[in-house]
C-alpha positions as CSV (number, residue, x, y, z in Angstrom):
1,M,17.5,-5.9,-88.2
2,K,15.8,-8.9,-86.6
3,K,12.5,-9.9,-88.2
4,I,9.5,-10.7,-86.0
5,A,6.5,-12.7,-87.2
6,F,3.1,-12.7,-85.5
7,F,0.6,-15.5,-86.2
8,D,-3.1,-15.6,-85.5
9,I,-4.3,-19.1,-84.5
10,D,-7.7,-20.0,-85.8
11,G,-7.9,-20.1,-89.6
12,T,-4.2,-19.2,-89.9
13,L,-2.1,-21.7,-88.0
14,W,-4.8,-24.4,-87.8
15,D,-8.3,-25.1,-89.1
16,N,-11.5,-25.6,-87.1
17,K,-10.4,-29.2,-86.2
18,N,-7.0,-28.1,-84.9
19,F,-5.1,-29.4,-88.0
20,I,-1.8,-27.7,-88.5
21,P,-0.3,-28.2,-92.0
22,P,3.2,-29.7,-91.9
23,S,4.5,-26.9,-94.2
24,T,3.4,-24.4,-91.5
25,I,5.5,-26.1,-88.9
26,E,8.5,-26.3,-91.3
27,A,8.3,-22.7,-92.2
28,I,8.2,-21.4,-88.7
29,R,11.1,-23.6,-87.6
30,K,13.1,-22.4,-90.6
31,F,12.3,-18.8,-89.9
32,R,13.5,-19.1,-86.3
33,K,16.6,-21.0,-87.4
34,N,17.4,-18.1,-89.7
35,G,17.3,-15.8,-86.7
36,G,13.7,-14.6,-86.8
37,L,11.4,-14.3,-83.7
38,A,8.0,-16.0,-84.0
39,F,5.1,-15.0,-81.8
40,I,1.5,-16.2,-81.5
41,N,-0.8,-13.2,-81.6
42,S,-4.3,-14.3,-80.5
43,G,-7.5,-13.1,-79.0
44,R,-7.3,-16.2,-76.9
45,A,-6.2,-15.7,-73.3
46,R,-3.0,-17.5,-72.2
47,A,-5.1,-20.1,-70.3
48,Y,-6.7,-21.0,-73.7
49,I,-3.4,-21.5,-75.5
50,V,-2.3,-24.9,-74.2
51,N,-2.5,-27.3,-77.1
52,P,0.8,-29.3,-77.2
53,D,0.8,-29.6,-81.0
54,L,0.4,-25.9,-81.4
55,L,3.0,-24.9,-78.8
56,G,5.2,-27.7,-80.0
57,I,5.8,-25.8,-83.3
58,G,8.1,-23.6,-81.3
59,F,7.5,-20.0,-80.6
60,D,9.7,-17.4,-79.0
61,G,6.7,-15.6,-77.4
62,L,3.0,-15.2,-77.1
63,V,0.7,-12.2,-77.4
64,C,-2.5,-13.3,-75.8
65,G,-5.9,-11.8,-75.0
66,C,-5.7,-9.1,-77.7
67,G,-2.5,-7.6,-76.4
68,T,-3.3,-7.9,-72.6
69,H,-0.7,-10.5,-71.9
70,I,2.8,-10.8,-73.5
71,E,5.4,-13.5,-72.9
72,L,8.9,-14.0,-74.3
73,N,10.7,-17.3,-73.6
74,N,8.0,-18.2,-71.0
75,E,8.6,-15.0,-69.1
76,I,5.7,-12.5,-68.7
77,L,6.8,-9.1,-70.0
78,Y,3.5,-7.4,-69.8
79,Q,0.0,-8.1,-68.4
80,H,-3.2,-6.1,-67.9
81,L,-5.8,-7.6,-65.6
82,L,-9.4,-6.4,-65.0
83,S,-9.9,-5.2,-61.4
84,Q,-12.4,-7.2,-59.3
85,D,-14.6,-4.1,-59.3
86,E,-14.6,-4.2,-63.1
87,V,-15.4,-7.9,-63.1
88,N,-18.3,-7.5,-60.7
89,Y,-19.8,-4.5,-62.6
90,T,-19.3,-6.2,-65.9
91,T,-21.0,-9.4,-64.8
92,K,-23.9,-7.5,-63.4
93,I,-24.4,-5.5,-66.6
94,V,-24.0,-8.3,-69.1
95,R,-26.4,-10.6,-67.3
96,Q,-29.0,-7.8,-67.0
97,N,-28.8,-7.6,-70.8
98,Q,-29.1,-11.3,-71.5
99,F,-25.4,-11.9,-72.2
100,R,-23.7,-15.0,-70.8
101,P,-20.0,-14.2,-69.8
102,I,-16.8,-16.2,-70.1
103,Y,-13.9,-14.5,-68.4
104,E,-10.5,-15.3,-69.8
105,G,-7.2,-15.1,-67.9
106,P,-3.6,-16.2,-67.8
107,N,-4.3,-19.3,-65.7
108,H,-8.0,-20.0,-65.9
109,L,-11.2,-19.4,-67.9
110,Y,-14.4,-18.9,-65.9
111,L,-18.0,-19.7,-66.8
112,D,-21.1,-20.9,-65.0
113,E,-22.1,-24.3,-66.1
114,E,-25.9,-23.6,-66.0
115,E,-25.3,-20.8,-68.6
116,F,-23.4,-23.2,-70.9
117,P,-24.9,-26.6,-70.4
118,V,-23.5,-29.7,-72.2
119,G,-24.5,-29.6,-75.8
120,E,-24.1,-25.8,-76.1
121,P,-21.3,-25.4,-78.7
122,F,-19.4,-22.5,-77.1
123,G,-19.1,-24.2,-73.7
124,D,-18.4,-27.6,-75.1
125,K,-15.4,-26.3,-77.1
126,I,-13.9,-24.7,-74.0
127,R,-14.5,-27.8,-71.8
128,R,-13.0,-30.0,-74.5
129,E,-9.8,-28.0,-74.8
130,I,-9.2,-26.8,-71.2
131,S,-11.4,-28.7,-68.8
132,D,-8.5,-28.9,-66.2
133,T,-8.3,-25.1,-65.7
134,L,-11.9,-24.1,-66.0
135,L,-13.5,-22.5,-63.0
136,T,-17.0,-21.1,-62.2
137,I,-17.7,-17.4,-62.0
138,T,-20.2,-17.7,-59.1
139,G,-18.4,-18.3,-55.8
140,Q,-15.1,-16.8,-56.8
141,N,-13.8,-14.0,-54.6
142,E,-11.1,-13.0,-57.1
143,I,-11.3,-13.6,-60.8
144,E,-8.0,-13.1,-62.6
145,A,-9.1,-12.1,-66.1
146,N,-7.5,-10.2,-69.0
147,K,-10.8,-9.9,-71.0
148,L,-14.1,-11.7,-71.6
149,S,-16.3,-13.1,-74.3
150,C,-20.0,-13.4,-74.2
151,A,-22.8,-15.4,-75.8
152,I,-25.6,-13.0,-76.7
153,D,-29.2,-14.0,-76.2
154,T,-30.9,-10.7,-77.0
155,P,-31.8,-9.2,-80.4
156,D,-30.7,-5.8,-79.1
157,P,-27.2,-5.9,-77.7
158,N,-26.5,-2.2,-78.2
159,T,-27.8,-1.3,-74.7
160,C,-25.2,-3.4,-73.1
161,F,-22.5,-2.0,-75.4
162,R,-23.4,1.5,-74.4
163,Q,-23.3,0.7,-70.7
164,L,-19.9,-0.9,-71.0
165,G,-18.4,1.2,-73.7
166,H,-16.2,3.2,-71.3
167,L,-14.4,0.0,-70.3
168,Y,-14.2,-2.1,-73.5
169,T,-13.8,-2.3,-77.2
170,F,-16.2,-4.9,-78.7
171,I,-15.2,-7.4,-81.4
172,I,-18.5,-8.7,-82.7
173,H,-17.9,-12.1,-84.3
174,T,-21.6,-13.0,-85.0
175,S,-25.0,-11.9,-83.8
176,T,-24.5,-14.3,-80.9
177,V,-20.8,-13.9,-79.9
178,V,-18.8,-10.9,-78.8
179,E,-15.4,-10.4,-77.3
180,M,-14.9,-7.5,-74.8
181,V,-11.3,-6.2,-74.7
182,P,-10.2,-3.6,-72.2
183,K,-9.8,-0.2,-73.8
184,G,-6.4,0.5,-75.2
185,H,-5.6,-3.1,-76.0
186,S,-5.7,-5.0,-79.3
187,K,-3.6,-7.4,-81.3
188,A,-2.1,-4.2,-82.8
189,T,-1.0,-2.8,-79.5
190,G,0.5,-6.3,-78.7
191,I,2.8,-5.9,-81.8
192,Q,3.7,-2.3,-80.8
193,K,4.4,-3.4,-77.2
194,V,6.7,-6.3,-78.3
195,C,8.6,-3.9,-80.6
196,E,8.9,-1.4,-77.7
197,L,10.1,-4.1,-75.2
198,L,12.6,-5.6,-77.7
199,G,13.8,-2.3,-79.2
200,A,12.6,-3.5,-82.7
201,D,11.4,-1.5,-85.6
202,I,7.8,-2.2,-86.5
203,K,8.8,-2.0,-90.1
204,D,10.5,-5.4,-89.6
205,T,7.3,-7.1,-88.4
206,Y,5.1,-9.6,-90.4
207,A,1.5,-10.3,-89.3
208,F,-0.3,-13.4,-90.5
209,G,-4.1,-13.5,-90.2
210,D,-7.4,-14.4,-91.8
211,S,-10.4,-12.6,-90.3
212,E,-12.1,-9.5,-88.9
213,N,-10.4,-9.7,-85.5
214,D,-7.0,-9.5,-87.3
215,L,-7.7,-6.2,-89.0
216,E,-5.9,-3.9,-86.5
217,M,-2.9,-6.3,-86.3
218,L,-2.7,-6.4,-90.1
219,K,-2.8,-2.6,-90.3
220,A,-0.2,-2.1,-87.6
221,A,2.5,-4.5,-88.9
222,G,5.2,-3.6,-91.3
223,H,4.0,-6.4,-93.6
224,S,0.5,-7.9,-93.5
225,I,-0.1,-11.4,-94.9
226,V,-3.7,-12.7,-95.2
227,M,-4.5,-16.4,-95.9
228,G,-6.2,-17.4,-99.1
229,N,-9.1,-18.6,-96.9
230,G,-9.3,-15.2,-95.2
231,T,-12.2,-12.8,-95.3
232,D,-12.6,-10.1,-98.0
233,R,-12.2,-7.4,-95.4
234,A,-8.9,-8.9,-94.2
235,K,-7.6,-9.3,-97.8
236,A,-8.4,-5.6,-98.5
237,V,-5.8,-4.4,-96.0
238,A,-3.2,-7.0,-96.8
239,S,0.3,-6.3,-98.1
240,Y,0.2,-9.8,-99.6
241,V,-2.6,-12.4,-100.0
242,T,-1.0,-15.9,-99.8
243,D,-2.5,-19.3,-100.5
244,D,-5.0,-20.9,-98.2
245,L,-4.1,-22.8,-95.0
246,Y,-4.2,-26.2,-96.8
247,S,-2.1,-25.0,-99.7
248,D,1.0,-24.1,-97.8
249,G,-0.1,-20.5,-97.3
250,I,2.3,-19.6,-94.5
251,Y,5.3,-21.4,-96.1
252,N,4.7,-19.7,-99.4
253,A,4.4,-16.2,-97.9
254,M,7.6,-16.7,-96.0
255,K,9.3,-17.7,-99.2
256,Y,7.8,-14.6,-100.9
257,Y,9.3,-12.3,-98.3
258,S,12.6,-14.2,-98.2
259,L,12.2,-15.1,-94.6
260,I,13.1,-18.7,-95.2
């Protein structure tokens, strides 16, 4: 049966300065040459996965926005978008609760500049990476978004979570950053959907990750590989803990599983 590998981006494929180890590139290319299929599986929306060095590694497909957008060979196989009513309601609620939203979609990210002024790290990172496809929230008649992230400016975010809990699952990264993912979607459902679309057995899947937002993906895959630089919680659910990103972690794990 064909093997399918799914790779988280941050902390797995590259570090916080977007450095990709040469051994990672070599391993993924060898894996594909051997007949395997390689997918990015990221919380990032499609519009936020544009780095030429990253895409230049060579991937068969992309699972973006926590399973809300799936591509194979540059063709969209599945997509879930928020309705405009959901966007409008969400924007109202998060701002009432001192959250600053960033909507993330297949073609654009949306934020209001006054909420993320220059010098604010969250906004600066996005502007640095995708300034050409960044739009405002205010003034848009139709926002095309798969999910959103928010900066949190209140010590009590739970009121907001309760008000939006019927629409979203919340991935809390820190006390000041949260992802809001439409109910029924995750990196795990992305793997399941790819297997369904391709007629593949989930037992033949390999998930590579490093952190809290990879937990569901790691639990869902047939084989879960966590980087040596990963969190303790991620390592606790791993089938195999490999070396860290700088010590050929992906290459060594693929050798361990005889994928290359």
